[in-house]
C-alpha positions, 0 to 999 in steps of 0.5 A, a space after each residue: 350429919 345434921 341438915 343446915 338450918 335456914 334462917 333469916 339473914 342478920 347484919 353480922 352475916 355480911 362477912 360470911 355472905 361476901 366470902 361465899 359470893 367471892 368464892 362462887 362468883 365465877 360460875 360456882 368458882 372463885 371470882 378472883 380469876 376476873 376480879 382480884 379486889 375481893 373487898 370491892 367485890 363484896 361491897 358491890 355484890 353484897 353491900 347493898 343488901 345489908 345497907 337498907 334492910 327493913 320491912 319491905 326494903 333492900 335485904 328484907 327477904 334474905 336468908 342463910 343456910 348455917 350448920 355448926 355456926 358456919 354459913 354455907 349459902 345464902 339468898 339475897 335480893 331486893 323487893 324493889 329495884 329502885 330501892 336497890 339502885 339507891 342502895 348500890 349508889 350509896 355503896 359506890 359513893 362510900 367506897 370510892 371515897 375510901 382508901 383503895 387497894 390500888 393494884 387489886 382495884 385496877 386489875 378489876 377494872 377490865 371486868 367493870 368496863 366490860 360489864 358496862 359495855 355488855 350489860 345483863 338483860 332484865 325483865 320488865 321491872 314493873 311486872 317483876 320489881 324484885 330480884 334475887 341471888 342464891 349462892 352455895 359453897 360446894 359442900 352444900 350443893 346437891 342437898 336440897 339447901 338451894 330449894 329451901 333457901 329459895 322457898 323461904 325467900 319466895 314466901 317472904 316476898 309473897 308476904 310483902 305483896 311483891 307481884 313478881 321476881 326475876 333473876 339472871 343466870 347463864 347456861 353455864 349453870 344448868 343446875 340453877 336453871 333446873 332449880 328455878 324451873 322446878 320452883 315455877 320460874 319461866 324464861 323471859 329473855 336470853 341472849 349471847 354475850 361476849 362479857 365473859 370471853 376473856 376469862 371463860 374462853 367463849 361467849 355465854 348465854 345469859 338467861 333471865 327467868 321470872 316468877 309472878 306472885 312469888 309465895 302466893 296461891 298461883 290460882 289467884 290474881 297477883 296483888 296490885 
């Protein structure tokens, strides 16, 4: 079986990326357990990265892994946090003014309320202005695809002159922590959160990891 092709993300990948995000959104399994509205999930977690793609903009460094025309995984992020927040606000504004599937949306509200009450930690946005998300379907795990996607993303960030990138994961996903650690990321913050207790059954430890000068020679100073 041939290795998946890693290529830059395209606007027509949005449905495939949203599908993978939903199928893996609960510690590698389906997000349906806590977020029944798949359309809203895709709009919030994927939509911003497709709404502002461009040189240095939101979605500029996105890549997918594809085999036989099927997208098996992706990495998305934003080189600039301010641009991402503006793109997310635009997605929310468009979605709330549309016709919503009321039942599924209302059943997703408990998570949104808890996420607002127990926000994820983050590193200093000035030092680490970029962030990323990487997700793979089960069949693509353990094949080195995640590292290939990560390397492509970091190289693109380096080409844009981004001084640092951060991400958030949990100790429920040790494979992700290992992957990022091997790529040079270090733990910047960690804290135990009750956010996931209703669905996971116990608190989770959120971990913020960061990398300075992504894609650049580590012996050189970061760009200003």
